[in-house]
C-alpha positions as protocol buffer text, in pm:
chain_id: "A"
residue {
  index: 1
  type: MET
  ca { x: 2445 y: 716 z: -910 }
}
residue {
  index: 2
  type: PHE
  ca { x: 2112 y: 883 z: -979 }
}
residue {
  index: 3
  type: SER
  ca { x: 2002 y: 1214 z: -1129 }
}
residue {
  index: 4
  type: LEU
  ca { x: 1721 y: 1462 z: -1082 }
}
residue {
  index: 5
  type: ARG
  ca { x: 1599 y: 1349 z: -1428 }
}
residue {
  index: 6
  type: GLU
  ca { x: 1476 y: 1016 z: -1274 }
}
residue {
  index: 7
  type: PRO
  ca { x: 1329 y: 964 z: -925 }
}
residue {
  index: 8
  type: LEU
  ca { x: 1553 y: 742 z: -718 }
}
residue {
  index: 9
  type: PHE
  ca { x: 1264 y: 494 z: -678 }
}
residue {
  index: 10
  type: PHE
  ca { x: 1272 y: 414 z: -1047 }
}
residue {
  index: 11
  type: THR
  ca { x: 1654 y: 421 z: -1058 }
}
residue {
  index: 12
  type: ARG
  ca { x: 1653 y: 144 z: -797 }
}
residue {
  index: 13
  type: LEU
  ca { x: 1417 y: -68 z: -1007 }
}
residue {
  index: 14
  type: ARG
  ca { x: 1582 y: 7 z: -1347 }
}
residue {
  index: 15
  type: GLY
  ca { x: 1726 y: -347 z: -1371 }
}
residue {
  index: 16
  type: ALA
  ca { x: 1439 y: -532 z: -1220 }
}
residue {
  index: 17
  type: ARG
  ca { x: 1302 y: -778 z: -1471 }
}
residue {
  index: 18
  type: ARG
  ca { x: 1004 y: -913 z: -1270 }
}
residue {
  index: 19
  type: VAL
  ca { x: 832 y: -689 z: -1001 }
}
residue {
  index: 20
  type: LEU
  ca { x: 545 y: -756 z: -762 }
}
residue {
  index: 21
  type: VAL
  ca { x: 351 y: -440 z: -656 }
}
residue {
  index: 22
  type: ALA
  ca { x: 145 y: -524 z: -353 }
}
residue {
  index: 23
  type: GLY
  ca { x: -106 y: -339 z: -142 }
}
residue {
  index: 24
  type: ALA
  ca { x: 19 y: -346 z: 222 }
}
residue {
  index: 25
  type: GLY
  ca { x: -285 y: -240 z: 419 }
}
residue {
  index: 26
  type: GLY
  ca { x: -572 y: -422 z: 258 }
}
residue {
  index: 27
  type: GLY
  ca { x: -889 y: -275 z: 109 }
}
residue {
  index: 28
  type: PHE
  ca { x: -809 y: -54 z: -192 }
}
residue {
  index: 29
  type: ASP
  ca { x: -439 y: -18 z: -124 }
}
residue {
  index: 30
  type: VAL
  ca { x: -340 y: -193 z: -437 }
}
residue {
  index: 31
  type: TYR
  ca { x: -488 y: 95 z: -639 }
}
residue {
  index: 32
  type: ALA
  ca { x: -208 y: 312 z: -504 }
}
residue {
  index: 33
  type: GLY
  ca { x: 36 y: 80 z: -683 }
}
residue {
  index: 34
  type: LEU
  ca { x: -138 y: 92 z: -1024 }
}
residue {
  index: 35
  type: PRO
  ca { x: 41 y: 405 z: -1158 }
}
residue {
  index: 36
  type: LEU
  ca { x: 378 y: 259 z: -1052 }
}
residue {
  index: 37
  type: ALA
  ca { x: 301 y: -74 z: -1206 }
}
residue {
  index: 38
  type: LEU
  ca { x: 201 y: 94 z: -1535 }
}
residue {
  index: 39
  type: ALA
  ca { x: 521 y: 303 z: -1534 }
}
residue {
  index: 40
  type: LEU
  ca { x: 743 y: 2 z: -1462 }
}
residue {
  index: 41
  type: ARG
  ca { x: 562 y: -195 z: -1736 }
}
residue {
  index: 42
  type: SER
  ca { x: 619 y: 72 z: -1990 }
}
residue {
  index: 43
  type: ALA
  ca { x: 987 y: 65 z: -1898 }
}
residue {
  index: 44
  type: GLY
  ca { x: 1006 y: -303 z: -1983 }
}
residue {
  index: 45
  type: SER
  ca { x: 949 y: -482 z: -1651 }
}
residue {
  index: 46
  type: GLU
  ca { x: 710 y: -773 z: -1604 }
}
residue {
  index: 47
  type: VAL
  ca { x: 479 y: -642 z: -1329 }
}
residue {
  index: 48
  type: HIS
  ca { x: 232 y: -829 z: -1119 }
}
residue {
  index: 49
  type: LEU
  ca { x: -27 y: -690 z: -876 }
}
residue {
  index: 50
  type: ALA
  ca { x: -124 y: -831 z: -532 }
}
residue {
  index: 51
  type: ASN
  ca { x: -315 y: -709 z: -223 }
}
residue {
  index: 52
  type: LEU
  ca { x: -366 y: -802 z: 138 }
}
residue {
  index: 53
  type: SER
  ca { x: -737 y: -854 z: 108 }
}
residue {
  index: 54
  type: PHE
  ca { x: -1038 y: -769 z: 317 }
}
residue {
  index: 55
  type: SER
  ca { x: -1259 y: -979 z: 95 }
}
residue {
  index: 56
  type: ASP
  ca { x: -1407 y: -1314 z: 193 }
}
residue {
  index: 57
  type: LEU
  ca { x: -1141 y: -1513 z: 0 }
}
residue {
  index: 58
  type: TYR
  ca { x: -1212 y: -1838 z: 190 }
}
residue {
  index: 59
  type: GLY
  ca { x: -1545 y: -1860 z: -1 }
}
residue {
  index: 60
  type: LEU
  ca { x: -1354 y: -1921 z: -323 }
}
residue {
  index: 61
  type: GLY
  ca { x: -1324 y: -2261 z: -475 }
}
residue {
  index: 62
  type: THR
  ca { x: -1003 y: -2454 z: -489 }
}
residue {
  index: 63
  type: ASP
  ca { x: -946 y: -2364 z: -855 }
}
residue {
  index: 64
  type: HIS
  ca { x: -894 y: -2002 z: -753 }
}
residue {
  index: 65
  type: TRP
  ca { x: -590 y: -2070 z: -532 }
}
residue {
  index: 66
  type: VAL
  ca { x: -236 y: -2090 z: -685 }
}
residue {
  index: 67
  type: ALA
  ca { x: -89 y: -2176 z: -339 }
}
residue {
  index: 68
  type: PRO
  ca { x: -196 y: -2183 z: 19 }
}
residue {
  index: 69
  type: ASP
  ca { x: -298 y: -1831 z: 114 }
}
residue {
  index: 70
  type: VAL
  ca { x: -256 y: -1695 z: -237 }
}
residue {
  index: 71
  type: ALA
  ca { x: -577 y: -1645 z: -442 }
}
residue {
  index: 72
  type: ALA
  ca { x: -566 y: -1552 z: -812 }
}
residue {
  index: 73
  type: VAL
  ca { x: -848 y: -1303 z: -859 }
}
residue {
  index: 74
  type: ARG
  ca { x: -972 y: -1252 z: -1221 }
}
residue {
  index: 75
  type: PRO
  ca { x: -1248 y: -1037 z: -1369 }
}
residue {
  index: 76
  type: ASP
  ca { x: -1506 y: -1323 z: -1336 }
}
residue {
  index: 77
  type: THR
  ca { x: -1400 y: -1450 z: -995 }
}
residue {
  index: 78
  type: PRO
  ca { x: -1716 y: -1506 z: -784 }
}
residue {
  index: 79
  type: LEU
  ca { x: -1743 y: -1396 z: -422 }
}
residue {
  index: 80
  type: ARG
  ca { x: -2011 y: -1371 z: -158 }
}
residue {
  index: 81
  type: GLY
  ca { x: -2102 y: -1008 z: -109 }
}
residue {
  index: 82
  type: ASP
  ca { x: -2017 y: -699 z: -320 }
}
residue {
  index: 83
  type: TYR
  ca { x: -1691 y: -583 z: -165 }
}
residue {
  index: 84
  type: PHE
  ca { x: -1412 y: -705 z: -388 }
}
residue {
  index: 85
  type: PRO
  ca { x: -1149 y: -436 z: -485 }
}
residue {
  index: 86
  type: GLU
  ca { x: -920 y: -703 z: -631 }
}
residue {
  index: 87
  type: ARG
  ca { x: -1187 y: -808 z: -874 }
}
residue {
  index: 88
  type: SER
  ca { x: -1287 y: -457 z: -972 }
}
residue {
  index: 89
  type: LEU
  ca { x: -924 y: -386 z: -1049 }
}
residue {
  index: 90
  type: ALA
  ca { x: -894 y: -707 z: -1253 }
}
residue {
  index: 91
  type: GLN
  ca { x: -1203 y: -605 z: -1450 }
}
residue {
  index: 92
  type: TRP
  ca { x: -1055 y: -255 z: -1519 }
}
residue {
  index: 93
  type: LEU
  ca { x: -731 y: -415 z: -1630 }
}
residue {
  index: 94
  type: ARG
  ca { x: -905 y: -647 z: -1872 }
}
residue {
  index: 95
  type: ALA
  ca { x: -1097 y: -353 z: -2020 }
}
residue {
  index: 96
  type: GLN
  ca { x: -757 y: -190 z: -2092 }
}
residue {
  index: 97
  type: GLY
  ca { x: -624 y: -497 z: -2258 }
}
residue {
  index: 98
  type: LEU
  ca { x: -368 y: -547 z: -1972 }
}
residue {
  index: 99
  type: PRO
  ca { x: -285 y: -872 z: -1776 }
}
residue {
  index: 100
  type: ASP
  ca { x: -588 y: -905 z: -1555 }
}
residue {
  index: 101
  type: THR
  ca { x: -495 y: -1121 z: -1260 }
}
residue {
  index: 102
  type: VAL
  ca { x: -465 y: -960 z: -922 }
}
residue {
  index: 103
  type: TYR
  ca { x: -331 y: -1189 z: -652 }
}
residue {
  index: 104
  type: ALA
  ca { x: -485 y: -1164 z: -304 }
}
residue {
  index: 105
  type: PHE
  ca { x: -357 y: -1268 z: 44 }
}
residue {
  index: 106
  type: PRO
  ca { x: -601 y: -1350 z: 322 }
}
residue {
  index: 107
  type: LEU
  ca { x: -565 y: -1161 z: 650 }
}
residue {
  index: 108
  type: THR
  ca { x: -312 y: -1359 z: 848 }
}
residue {
  index: 109
  type: GLY
  ca { x: -17 y: -1302 z: 1077 }
}
residue {
  index: 110
  type: VAL
  ca { x: 335 y: -1248 z: 954 }
}
residue {
  index: 111
  type: GLU
  ca { x: 449 y: -1611 z: 939 }
}
residue {
  index: 112
  type: PRO
  ca { x: 188 y: -1740 z: 693 }
}
residue {
  index: 113
  type: LEU
  ca { x: 192 y: -1409 z: 500 }
}
residue {
  index: 114
  type: ARG
  ca { x: 565 y: -1435 z: 436 }
}
residue {
  index: 115
  type: ALA
  ca { x: 518 y: -1793 z: 324 }
}
residue {
  index: 116
  type: ALA
  ca { x: 242 y: -1680 z: 93 }
}
residue {
  index: 117
  type: TYR
  ca { x: 476 y: -1417 z: -63 }
}
residue {
  index: 118
  type: ARG
  ca { x: 737 y: -1686 z: -115 }
}
residue {
  index: 119
  type: GLU
  ca { x: 481 y: -1917 z: -274 }
}
residue {
  index: 120
  type: LEU
  ca { x: 372 y: -1644 z: -510 }
}
residue {
  index: 121
  type: ALA
  ca { x: 726 y: -1556 z: -596 }
}
residue {
  index: 122
  type: GLY
  ca { x: 780 y: -1919 z: -692 }
}
residue {
  index: 123
  type: HIS
  ca { x: 454 y: -1931 z: -892 }
}
residue {
  index: 124
  type: LEU
  ca { x: 570 y: -1624 z: -1088 }
}
residue {
  index: 125
  type: GLY
  ca { x: 917 y: -1764 z: -1161 }
}
residue {
  index: 126
  type: GLY
  ca { x: 1103 y: -1556 z: -911 }
}
residue {
  index: 127
  type: LEU
  ca { x: 1103 y: -1183 z: -820 }
}
residue {
  index: 128
  type: ASP
  ca { x: 1364 y: -914 z: -863 }
}
residue {
  index: 129
  type: ALA
  ca { x: 1166 y: -666 z: -656 }
}
residue {
  index: 130
  type: VAL
  ca { x: 870 y: -627 z: -427 }
}
residue {
  index: 131
  type: VAL
  ca { x: 709 y: -283 z: -388 }
}
residue {
  index: 132
  type: LEU
  ca { x: 468 y: -241 z: -97 }
}
residue {
  index: 133
  type: VAL
  ca { x: 221 y: 36 z: -153 }
}
residue {
  index: 134
  type: ASP
  ca { x: 14 y: 214 z: 120 }
}
residue {
  index: 135
  type: GLY
  ca { x: -286 y: 433 z: 61 }
}
residue {
  index: 136
  type: GLY
  ca { x: -188 y: 689 z: 324 }
}
residue {
  index: 137
  type: THR
  ca { x: 132 y: 703 z: 522 }
}
residue {
  index: 138
  type: ASP
  ca { x: 70 y: 510 z: 844 }
}
residue {
  index: 139
  type: ILE
  ca { x: 312 y: 243 z: 728 }
}
residue {
  index: 140
  type: LEU
  ca { x: 582 y: 498 z: 810 }
}
residue {
  index: 141
  type: MET
  ca { x: 491 y: 508 z: 1175 }
}
residue {
  index: 142
  type: ARG
  ca { x: 769 y: 354 z: 1388 }
}
residue {
  index: 143
  type: GLY
  ca { x: 559 y: 287 z: 1699 }
}
residue {
  index: 144
  type: ASP
  ca { x: 624 y: 557 z: 1955 }
}
residue {
  index: 145
  type: GLU
  ca { x: 396 y: 825 z: 1790 }
}
residue {
  index: 146
  type: HIS
  ca { x: 84 y: 954 z: 1969 }
}
residue {
  index: 147
  type: GLY
  ca { x: -131 y: 793 z: 1699 }
}
residue {
  index: 148
  type: LEU
  ca { x: -50 y: 499 z: 1472 }
}
residue {
  index: 149
  type: GLY
  ca { x: -344 y: 499 z: 1236 }
}
residue {
  index: 150
  type: THR
  ca { x: -447 y: 147 z: 1150 }
}
residue {
  index: 151
  type: PRO
  ca { x: -108 y: -38 z: 1176 }
}
residue {
  index: 152
  type: GLU
  ca { x: -190 y: -410 z: 1192 }
}
residue {
  index: 153
  type: GLU
  ca { x: -224 y: -492 z: 821 }
}
residue {
  index: 154
  type: ASP
  ca { x: 55 y: -253 z: 717 }
}
residue {
  index: 155
  type: MET
  ca { x: 296 y: -389 z: 973 }
}
residue {
  index: 156
  type: ALA
  ca { x: 213 y: -755 z: 892 }
}
residue {
  index: 157
  type: SER
  ca { x: 296 y: -681 z: 530 }
}
residue {
  index: 158
  type: LEU
  ca { x: 612 y: -489 z: 618 }
}
residue {
  index: 159
  type: ALA
  ca { x: 740 y: -768 z: 851 }
}
residue {
  index: 160
  type: ALA
  ca { x: 653 y: -1038 z: 598 }
}
residue {
  index: 161
  type: VAL
  ca { x: 846 y: -867 z: 310 }
}
residue {
  index: 162
  type: ALA
  ca { x: 1133 y: -759 z: 533 }
}
residue {
  index: 163
  type: GLY
  ca { x: 1205 y: -1131 z: 585 }
}
residue {
  index: 164
  type: LEU
  ca { x: 1231 y: -1189 z: 207 }
}
residue {
  index: 165
  type: GLU
  ca { x: 1604 y: -1130 z: 194 }
}
residue {
  index: 166
  type: GLU
  ca { x: 1638 y: -1334 z: -125 }
}
residue {
  index: 167
  type: VAL
  ca { x: 1457 y: -1056 z: -314 }
}
residue {
  index: 168
  type: PRO
  ca { x: 1715 y: -804 z: -425 }
}
residue {
  index: 169
  type: HIS
  ca { x: 1498 y: -487 z: -418 }
}
residue {
  index: 170
  type: ARG
  ca { x: 1231 y: -421 z: -162 }
}
residue {
  index: 171
  type: LEU
  ca { x: 1072 y: -75 z: -155 }
}
residue {
  index: 172
  type: VAL
  ca { x: 774 y: 107 z: 1 }
}
residue {
  index: 173
  type: ALA
  ca { x: 571 y: 371 z: -173 }
}
residue {
  index: 174
  type: CYS
  ca { x: 300 y: 583 z: 4 }
}
residue {
  index: 175
  type: LEU
  ca { x: 30 y: 782 z: -184 }
}
residue {
  index: 176
  type: GLY
  ca { x: -217 y: 998 z: 0 }
}
residue {
  index: 177
  type: TYR
  ca { x: -23 y: 1211 z: 249 }
}
residue {
  index: 178
  type: GLY
  ca { x: -267 y: 1351 z: 502 }
}
residue {
  index: 179
  type: VAL
  ca { x: -555 y: 1107 z: 464 }
}
residue {
  index: 180
  type: ASP
  ca { x: -466 y: 916 z: 783 }
}
residue {
  index: 181
  type: ALA
  ca { x: -544 y: 1221 z: 997 }
}
residue {
  index: 182
  type: TYR
  ca { x: -895 y: 1075 z: 1044 }
}
residue {
  index: 183
  type: HIS
  ca { x: -727 y: 779 z: 1220 }
}
residue {
  index: 184
  type: GLY
  ca { x: -509 y: 993 z: 1445 }
}
residue {
  index: 185
  type: VAL
  ca { x: -185 y: 1011 z: 1245 }
}
residue {
  index: 186
  type: ASN
  ca { x: 3 y: 1335 z: 1303 }
}
residue {
  index: 187
  type: HIS
  ca { x: 173 y: 1421 z: 976 }
}
residue {
  index: 188
  type: SER
  ca { x: 439 y: 1641 z: 1124 }
}
residue {
  index: 189
  type: LEU
  ca { x: 565 y: 1316 z: 1286 }
}
residue {
  index: 190
  type: VAL
  ca { x: 547 y: 1149 z: 936 }
}
residue {
  index: 191
  type: LEU
  ca { x: 784 y: 1415 z: 818 }
}
residue {
  index: 192
  type: GLU
  ca { x: 1010 y: 1359 z: 1117 }
}
residue {
  index: 193
  type: ASN
  ca { x: 1021 y: 994 z: 1044 }
}
residue {
  index: 194
  type: LEU
  ca { x: 1110 y: 1054 z: 682 }
}
residue {
  index: 195
  type: ALA
  ca { x: 1392 y: 1284 z: 787 }
}
residue {
  index: 196
  type: ALA
  ca { x: 1529 y: 1016 z: 1019 }
}
residue {
  index: 197
  type: LEU
  ca { x: 1509 y: 760 z: 734 }
}
residue {
  index: 198
  type: ASP
  ca { x: 1688 y: 1008 z: 509 }
}
residue {
  index: 199
  type: ARG
  ca { x: 1981 y: 1033 z: 758 }
}
residue {
  index: 200
  type: ALA
  ca { x: 1993 y: 656 z: 764 }
}
residue {
  index: 201
  type: GLY
  ca { x: 2005 y: 639 z: 385 }
}
residue {
  index: 202
  type: GLY
  ca { x: 1657 y: 491 z: 351 }
}
residue {
  index: 203
  type: TYR
  ca { x: 1453 y: 775 z: 207 }
}
residue {
  index: 204
  type: LEU
  ca { x: 1409 y: 765 z: -174 }
}
residue {
  index: 205
  type: GLY
  ca { x: 1243 y: 1099 z: -223 }
}
residue {
  index: 206
  type: ALA
  ca { x: 902 y: 1203 z: -341 }
}
residue {
  index: 207
  type: PHE
  ca { x: 740 y: 1266 z: -684 }
}
residue {
  index: 208
  type: SER
  ca { x: 389 y: 1363 z: -796 }
}
residue {
  index: 209
  type: LEU
  ca { x: 128 y: 1177 z: -997 }
}
residue {
  index: 210
  type: PRO
  ca { x: 22 y: 1435 z: -1260 }
}
residue {
  index: 211
  type: ARG
  ca { x: -329 y: 1405 z: -1394 }
}
residue {
  index: 212
  type: ASP
  ca { x: -211 y: 1459 z: -1756 }
}
residue {
  index: 213
  type: SER
  ca { x: 32 y: 1169 z: -1742 }
}
residue {
  index: 214
  type: ALA
  ca { x: -76 y: 832 z: -1888 }
}
residue {
  index: 215
  type: GLU
  ca { x: -41 y: 683 z: -1541 }
}
residue {
  index: 216
  type: GLY
  ca { x: -236 y: 962 z: -1374 }
}
residue {
  index: 217
  type: ALA
  ca { x: -520 y: 941 z: -1630 }
}
residue {
  index: 218
  type: ALA
  ca { x: -533 y: 560 z: -1588 }
}
residue {
  index: 219
  type: TYR
  ca { x: -543 y: 595 z: -1207 }
}
residue {
  index: 220
  type: LEU
  ca { x: -832 y: 837 z: -1222 }
}
residue {
  index: 221
  type: ASP
  ca { x: -1019 y: 606 z: -1460 }
}
residue {
  index: 222
  type: ALA
  ca { x: -954 y: 298 z: -1242 }
}
residue {
  index: 223
  type: VAL
  ca { x: -1061 y: 474 z: -923 }
}
residue {
  index: 224
  type: ALA
  ca { x: -1376 y: 602 z: -1087 }
}
residue {
  index: 225
  type: HIS
  ca { x: -1448 y: 236 z: -1199 }
}
residue {
  index: 226
  type: ALA
  ca { x: -1384 y: 110 z: -847 }
}
residue {
  index: 227
  type: GLN
  ca { x: -1617 y: 370 z: -694 }
}
residue {
  index: 228
  type: ARG
  ca { x: -1897 y: 260 z: -931 }
}
residue {
  index: 229
  type: CYS
  ca { x: -1833 y: -108 z: -846 }
}
residue {
  index: 230
  type: HIS
  ca { x: -1846 y: -27 z: -470 }
}
residue {
  index: 231
  type: ALA
  ca { x: -2115 y: 241 z: -463 }
}
residue {
  index: 232
  type: GLY
  ca { x: -2213 y: 135 z: -110 }
}
residue {
  index: 233
  type: HIS
  ca { x: -1859 y: 146 z: 30 }
}
residue {
  index: 234
  type: PRO
  ca { x: -1637 y: 363 z: -193 }
}
residue {
  index: 235
  type: SER
  ca { x: -1277 y: 425 z: -96 }
}
residue {
  index: 236
  type: ILE
  ca { x: -1233 y: 743 z: 97 }
}
residue {
  index: 237
  type: VAL
  ca { x: -857 y: 726 z: 56 }
}
residue {
  index: 238
  type: HIS
  ca { x: -852 y: 697 z: -321 }
}
residue {
  index: 239
  type: GLY
  ca { x: -1150 y: 929 z: -359 }
}
residue {
  index: 240
  type: SER
  ca { x: -944 y: 1193 z: -178 }
}
residue {
  index: 241
  type: VAL
  ca { x: -621 y: 1113 z: -374 }
}
residue {
  index: 242
  type: ALA
  ca { x: -818 y: 1122 z: -709 }
}
residue {
  index: 243
  type: ALA
  ca { x: -963 y: 1460 z: -609 }
}
residue {
  index: 244
  type: ALA
  ca { x: -613 y: 1594 z: -539 }
}
residue {
  index: 245
  type: VAL
  ca { x: -482 y: 1455 z: -868 }
}
residue {
  index: 246
  type: ARG
  ca { x: -768 y: 1640 z: -1048 }
}
residue {
  index: 247
  type: GLY
  ca { x: -660 y: 1964 z: -877 }
}
residue {
  index: 248
  type: ASP
  ca { x: -951 y: 1987 z: -623 }
}
residue {
  index: 249
  type: PHE
  ca { x: -883 y: 2151 z: -287 }
}
residue {
  index: 250
  type: GLY
  ca { x: -1040 y: 2155 z: 64 }
}
residue {
  index: 251
  type: ASP
  ca { x: -1347 y: 1983 z: 189 }
}
residue {
  index: 252
  type: VAL
  ca { x: -1432 y: 1784 z: -132 }
}
residue {
  index: 253
  type: ARG
  ca { x: -1745 y: 1571 z: -122 }
}
residue {
  index: 254
  type: PHE
  ca { x: -1750 y: 1251 z: -321 }
}
residue {
  index: 255
  type: THR
  ca { x: -1928 y: 1005 z: -86 }
}
residue {
  index: 256
  type: GLU
  ca { x: -2178 y: 1010 z: 198 }
}
residue {
  index: 257
  type: ARG
  ca { x: -1933 y: 814 z: 396 }
}
residue {
  index: 258
  type: THR
  ca { x: -1752 y: 1140 z: 489 }
}
residue {
  index: 259
  type: ARG
  ca { x: -2063 y: 1310 z: 614 }
}
residue {
  index: 260
  type: GLY
  ca { x: -1996 y: 1492 z: 944 }
}
residue {
  index: 261
  type: SER
  ca { x: -1617 y: 1519 z: 882 }
}
residue {
  index: 262
  type: GLU
  ca { x: -1415 y: 1781 z: 715 }
}
residue {
  index: 263
  type: LEU
  ca { x: -1164 y: 1673 z: 449 }
}
residue {
  index: 264
  type: PHE
  ca { x: -852 y: 1864 z: 351 }
}
residue {
  index: 265
  type: VAL
  ca { x: -780 y: 1754 z: -11 }
}
residue {
  index: 266
  type: ASN
  ca { x: -460 y: 1917 z: -127 }
}
residue {
  index: 267
  type: PRO
  ca { x: -172 y: 1863 z: -378 }
}
residue {
  index: 268
  type: LEU
  ca { x: 43 y: 1681 z: -113 }
}
residue {
  index: 269
  type: MET
  ca { x: -201 y: 1392 z: -142 }
}
residue {
  index: 270
  type: SER
  ca { x: -95 y: 1324 z: -499 }
}
residue {
  index: 271
  type: LEU
  ca { x: 274 y: 1273 z: -398 }
}
residue {
  index: 272
  type: TYR
  ca { x: 445 y: 942 z: -365 }
}
residue {
  index: 273
  type: PHE
  ca { x: 674 y: 921 z: -72 }
}
residue {
  index: 274
  type: CYS
  ca { x: 924 y: 635 z: -121 }
}
residue {
  index: 275
  type: VAL
  ca { x: 1160 y: 451 z: 118 }
}
residue {
  index: 276
  type: ASP
  ca { x: 1378 y: 149 z: 126 }
}
residue {
  index: 277
  type: LEU
  ca { x: 1184 y: -132 z: 290 }
}
residue {
  index: 278
  type: PRO
  ca { x: 1465 y: -294 z: 498 }
}
residue {
  index: 279
  type: ALA
  ca { x: 1555 y: 56 z: 637 }
}
residue {
  index: 280
  type: LEU
  ca { x: 1191 y: 118 z: 728 }
}
residue {
  index: 281
  type: ALA
  ca { x: 1172 y: -219 z: 899 }
}
residue {
  index: 282
  type: ASP
  ca { x: 1490 y: -141 z: 1094 }
}
residue {
  index: 283
  type: ALA
  ca { x: 1345 y: 191 z: 1214 }
}
residue {
  index: 284
  type: ASN
  ca { x: 1031 y: 26 z: 1343 }
}
residue {
  index: 285
  type: LEU
  ca { x: 1045 y: -21 z: 1723 }
}
residue {
  index: 286
  type: TYR
  ca { x: 823 y: -333 z: 1755 }
}
residue {
  index: 287
  type: LEU
  ca { x: 841 y: -519 z: 1428 }
}
residue {
  index: 288
  type: ASP
  ca { x: 1050 y: -800 z: 1575 }
}
residue {
  index: 289
  type: ARG
  ca { x: 755 y: -883 z: 1807 }
}
residue {
  index: 290
  type: LEU
  ca { x: 541 y: -970 z: 1507 }
}
residue {
  index: 291
  type: ALA
  ca { x: 774 y: -1231 z: 1357 }
}
residue {
  index: 292
  type: GLY
  ca { x: 608 y: -1543 z: 1488 }
}
residue {
  index: 293
  type: THR
  ca { x: 245 y: -1433 z: 1457 }
}
residue {
  index: 294
  type: VAL
  ca { x: 5 y: -1658 z: 1273 }
}
residue {
  index: 295
  type: LEU
  ca { x: -324 y: -1469 z: 1316 }
}
residue {
  index: 296
  type: MET
  ca { x: -399 y: -1101 z: 1265 }
}
residue {
  index: 297
  type: ARG
  ca { x: -533 y: -1070 z: 1618 }
}
residue {
  index: 298
  type: GLN
  ca { x: -195 y: -1177 z: 1740 }
}
residue {
  index: 299
  type: VAL
  ca { x: -40 y: -888 z: 1550 }
}
residue {
  index: 300
  type: SER
  ca { x: -295 y: -651 z: 1719 }
}
residue {
  index: 301
  type: SER
  ca { x: -205 y: -797 z: 2057 }
}
residue {
  index: 302
  type: ALA
  ca { x: 167 y: -762 z: 2000 }
}
residue {
  index: 303
  type: ILE
  ca { x: 128 y: -393 z: 1896 }
}
residue {
  index: 304
  type: ALA
  ca { x: -95 y: -319 z: 2193 }
}
residue {
  index: 305
  type: GLY
  ca { x: 153 y: -489 z: 2430 }
}
residue {
  index: 306
  type: PHE
  ca { x: 437 y: -271 z: 2295 }
}
residue {
  index: 307
  type: ARG
  ca { x: 233 y: 42 z: 2330 }
}
residue {
  index: 308
  type: GLU
  ca { x: 147 y: -43 z: 2696 }
}
residue {
  index: 309
  type: GLU
  ca { x: 520 y: -70 z: 2771 }
}
residue {
  index: 310
  type: LEU
  ca { x: 618 y: 266 z: 2616 }
}
residue {
  index: 311
  type: PRO
  ca { x: 754 y: 506 z: 2880 }
}
residue {
  index: 312
  type: ARG
  ca { x: 625 y: 797 z: 2667 }
}
residue {
  index: 313
  type: GLN
  ca { x: 475 y: 869 z: 2330 }
}
residue {
  index: 314
  type: ARG
  ca { x: 605 y: 1131 z: 2088 }
}
residue {
  index: 315
  type: PRO
  ca { x: 332 y: 1406 z: 2111 }
}
residue {
  index: 316
  type: PRO
  ca { x: 167 y: 1542 z: 1802 }
}
residue {
  index: 317
  type: ARG
  ca { x: 321 y: 1850 z: 1651 }
}
residue {
  index: 318
  type: ALA
  ca { x: 143 y: 2127 z: 1458 }
}
residue {
  index: 319
  type: PHE
  ca { x: 282 y: 2247 z: 1122 }
}
residue {
  index: 320
  type: PRO
  ca { x: 457 y: 2576 z: 1208 }
}
residue {
  index: 321
  type: HIS
  ca { x: 343 y: 2746 z: 889 }
}
């Protein structure tokens, strides 16, 4: 049983002793999990952070790898280039006096990524829960929509964790409703998918990230730190979400990267939409095709092949109000 006094997402994780919160789609996705990780930690769980990484992890020395395809990124971890969201988060964590290791998975297909999750689970002493977090909502696309956003990394992560049946609790949380419109996601279809998941018993509801909460304030500070660390390539997703958490609205300017486009920052961007991961995997129409992939380009090819075989796509729908 659950109550309005506690979001179902947290009710599901109430007994989880050791939780891994992992960015599903690469880049800055792990930052979407930071408020959840802090809330779970304050409730008594041991929480670890991980991310599917766009960074050049293969340039790291052997002492930075805890297992094949699992790098342990710390505040002083070196890397070629200046794009390293995992390190900027580790640096922020250390400044707060928090555990400062962020684990990173290289971009691979589902088979090695699932093995990497299992290796990390063993390294951590076992997991009671894995929470995949998405900056945006394209992980909720089931495959027959007019636009899928950027599905490859999200779907590789979803398929990898869907196979971890030994982990008792596997959930997905999305932060940044609306930001995927730039990549062709129609958010009326997102709502339709959530309704279908609700009918199947897989929708865990939504809740906001208030700026005056401890977790909201920490998120804003961490995002501001990340933007300073990546001044040449700041996160548009988390810049938008942070603006929404602050109460900004409309075409908010926070980086030259959005020049020529019109943003629609609004309060819905500061909501977490949460679902049961196995239910989401079951609703996906092509996830089984990704099971044996080893390389990310094989994931891309499998998705493209499925799309070519679709008799029709679900057309985009406008909000009626």
